[in-house]
N, C-alpha and C positions, 0 to 999 in steps of 0.2 A: 458607460459600458452597458451592454444590453445582453439579457439571456432570452434566447430564442428556444421554443418548443416547435420541432419539425416533424412533421408527419411523412415517413419514409415507407408507407404501405405499399406504395407505388414508387420502386427505387428509381424510376425513370423520370419522375416527375413530382419530387419532393414539394411539400407544402407547407408554409409557414403557419401554424396555428396559432400562435401568440407571441407576444415578448413582453418584457418589463425592463426599465431601467434600473437595474439592480448593482450595486457596486461590487464588482468581482474583479480584482487585480491579481496577476500574476498566478492565476489557477493552474495547478500543476496535474491535478488529479480529481476525478469525480466518480460518483456512483449514484444509483437510484435504489431506493427500498421503500416499497409501497407507494405512497403519494408523496415521498419527499425526494428532494435532489440534495446531496450532500457534495459541498467543494471544498477540496483542500487549497488555501489560498496563502501559502508560502508565509508571510509574516503576519498576515491577518488572523488565520486560525480557520476554524472548520465552519464555513458558511452553510445554514439550512434553508432551503427553500421549499414552499408548499407549491406542488404542481398538481394538486388534485383537478384544478380547473386549467388547463392547457393554455386557454387564450389569455389567461391572468395570472402568471406565476407571482407568488407573494413571498418575499424575504420575511423568514421567523425570526432568525437571530444569526449571530457570529459568534461561537464559542471561542474565546481567546485561548491560545496555548501559550505558554512560558516562551517557547523559542518557535522559530519558523518549522512548518510542515511540508511534506511533500505528497505523501500517499494515505488514503484511508481504506479500510476495509470494516464491514459491518457483519454483524451475526445477532440476530433478535434485538434487544436494546441496548447493545454495546456497540460502540465505534471504537477503533483503535487508529490512531494516526502516527506515522512515522516523522520523526525529526532526525535530519540526516547526521547533525552532529552530536546528538544526544542519545536517542533510543526511541521509545515509545511513549504516548500518551493513551489513557484509556478515558472515553468520555461515556456517560450514561445519556441514553438518547431520551429517557423520561423526563429527566431534569435538565436537560442540555448544559451538562457542566463537566469540567474534567474531575475525575474521581481518583485518579491513581496515575503513576508513571512507573517507567522501569528503565534505568540506564546500565548496560552492561557493556559499554564501551571501554574495556579493560586495556586495550591498546589504542593510543590516542589517535592514529590516523585510521581507525576502522570508521566507515561510515554506514549508515543504514540505506539501503537500496529499496527495499520493499517490505510490507508487511500483509498478512494475509489471515483473516479469522477462520478459525474452523471450530464451531461451537464456543467453548470457553478457551480454547487455546489458541495463540498467536503464533504463528510462523514468522519469524524475522530473520530477513536475510542482511547479512553485513558483507562490507568488502574492503580491502586495504592492501597495502603493499608494504613487503619488508624484503627487498630483493626479488621476491616472487609475488605474484599476484595470489591472494587468498581470498576465499569467501567463507563465512560461517552461517550456518543456518540453526538458529536456535528456536526451540519450542518453549514458550513462556505461558504459565497458567495465568489469565487475567480474572478468573473468577471472582476475586476480591481485590479491594483498593491497595493491597500490597501484594503485587504480581511475583511469581517465584519461577525461577529457570529450573525445567524439568530435564532437558536432554539438549545437547549440542553437537552439530556435525561439522569438521573443518576439512576444507579443502585447499590445495596447493597448486597454483599453476606458475608456468614459466612466463615472466613479465613479458610485453609485447608492445610496449607503450607507443613506438614510433609508427605503428599500422592503424591507429583508430583510437576510437574513444571507448570506455567502459559502459557496457548496459548490461542491467540484470532485471531479471523479473520473476514473480511466482505465479503460477496457475494451479488451481485445484480442480480436477476433473475426475468424479467419482472417488474411488479409493486412492488415488495419485496425485502426487504433488509434483510438478513440473518447475525445474529451476534453469533458467535460461541465462547464458552468458555470451555476451559478445564485444568483441575488439573494434568491431566496424567491418565493412564488406570485404575486406581483403586479407583478414587476420583470422585467428583460430576461433571459432564458434563452437558453442557445445550446448547440449540439453541433458540435464542428469534428472532421472525419474526416482522418487520414492515411493513407496508403498506407504500408505498412511492407514492400513487397516487396522491398526493399533493407533490412534490419532496421536498420542504423546511418544511414540516410538518409531520415527520414520526410518525405513530401510532402503538404502539405495539397491534399486533393482536392473538399472541399465543407465548407460552415459553414451549419447551420440555426439561424435565430434564431426 
């Protein structure tokens, strides 16, 4: 597998700046922070790549997690990765080691869909079905190796599995947190917007169906 760095300053003529043969399998999510690329690699863990020289990306390490991971979010020297069937793992980016975890899947068929860091707070989105589709938005303090739940918001929707697949995502913009839900192109989709002026206490301000 190859990792490529592409210059898109001219979107009509992208240029490959450099590439490297770096083992990256089943990459489900990635992000860039400063001069490092962080790749969530399912069973492998979180792969860290030095991209300070675009023509020669260099793999630093892979932080192995106890269970497969799907998404990653970073704030400062902390990364939080989601594990769909478990919860979240906290990774210290200075030592590149797992330093904590949090499992709040009190219902066996709830699954983590996304995670987003806002300072020392992690917004974790779960979903599952109990006749109707539900999602839960949890606010978890990850400032210590023993994370704690601060607040939780639950929502209940009419199930519509025959019309498509489930998709959930979190986006933070300014003081607003956006929760997207989709059953596919022919089904009910919605975005719920939360004010996070008080980061630990998200307040729903609008829902768009």
